[in-house]
Phi, psi and omega in degrees: 000136181285130182278132175238164184289158177298327178297318179292323176298317179299317178298321178304313183282333173296316178295318179301315181297325182286333188249347184233150165260082194304308185286332174294319178298316183294316191253345185232319194247004179283176175286168191297330180285318176295319178298318178302314183295309183291324180289334173300311179298316178303317181299315181296317181296311180299322179297315179296316180297321179297318177301315183296313184289335176287328185273330193224145171281112184262121180271320185226133179231138176228138174252112180274120186082052191286343184052236183279006173088026183303310184285327176299313179299316182300311183288315184295323181287333180269337186227085187287350177267359178259128176275124188245130183239132173255131181239135174207152179284338183263121179298325180295323177293320179297320176299316179297315181299316180296321180287331180285323180202115182222092182248175181297332182260027178229154172207160183224140186225135171270116178196176184257135181299337180279349181217073184281136185272043180239152178287162176304134175054036184264348184241126182293314182232124177247121174255132177222093186253121175057048180241316189301328179287351181260003179235148180285313185266069185289336177292318175295321179299316178298320178298321179292318178301316181289325180298315186273337182279130183260332186234311186223144168238135172238117187233133173233148179201154180275162175225186178243138178286167175302321181298318178297317180299322178293315180297324183297339177278347178252092193305315180299321180289320178299318180299318178296316180297318179297326179292334180278342182269147179289154175280107185245015172075022178284129181235352178222153175246121185254142174236159181302320180298329177297318179296314182297318181291319182294329184253017181302128180082002183242003181224145177279322182207158180220126178238134183235135170248140181230159173199178180068057181288339179240155178298145180301325178301324179286321179298333184295341179280350179270123188286346184241126177296327177299319178292320177304312181298318181294316179295317181297318179300318180296312182295325178292324175297322177296317179299317179297317182301319183267008179064038185240040184295339178298340183268013165276160179262351175237125175231127172232124186240132171253124182244127173265119185290154176181159180094200186284165177266119180291147176277157176294125182277148176279153176292000000 
């Protein structure tokens, strides 16, 4: 992947925020196959957050990369004693989030995931969904998430299927496949082992849910979404059995914090 400056990445997301209703497309207005894929991730994230809020009194929640504020609105409206913060690198997204939901228990901040303006262990629950693949220094970003999170981290990121990995070795076919995919600003590839290594010694437990064992383009040839779900469930069980969860295209991880407090890393 060609490296571009952080300034250009910020401009990319400012333009995206001005021209797209990103979360509406993902969860409400996409075609049925895209909705199936994004709602799978949404289901896992909401399930993890529900588990957390049932077990613990959460004082502070932050969504890193909040876009239009979907998760901030969801959490703040259900838990009025929890102070909810939306963070995004794009000022235009923060404006949208604030206009979509602005309650007494919410606030929104423009900042960079690599330099979060929060104190050590100041946030009970940190959500970071589909962000790490959009930053170059994802290890520093993970360190920042762990630094500010005191109890729980919920992290989601995309992966590549076995089929994609096979195609990537055949350059002409990969080039054709890449041309068929939208430009979504991915600049890093994250694996589960990267999360485990970056947070080594800092978590008590880690639970992962996966989905999307096959590329969405392949699922589109199946006429029934119900059949898509059944096939995907079967293939994901196979991936788990062989310890190959990195080859799912949806990863959602719930981390229970524990251990030492990481220091802020230098660039």
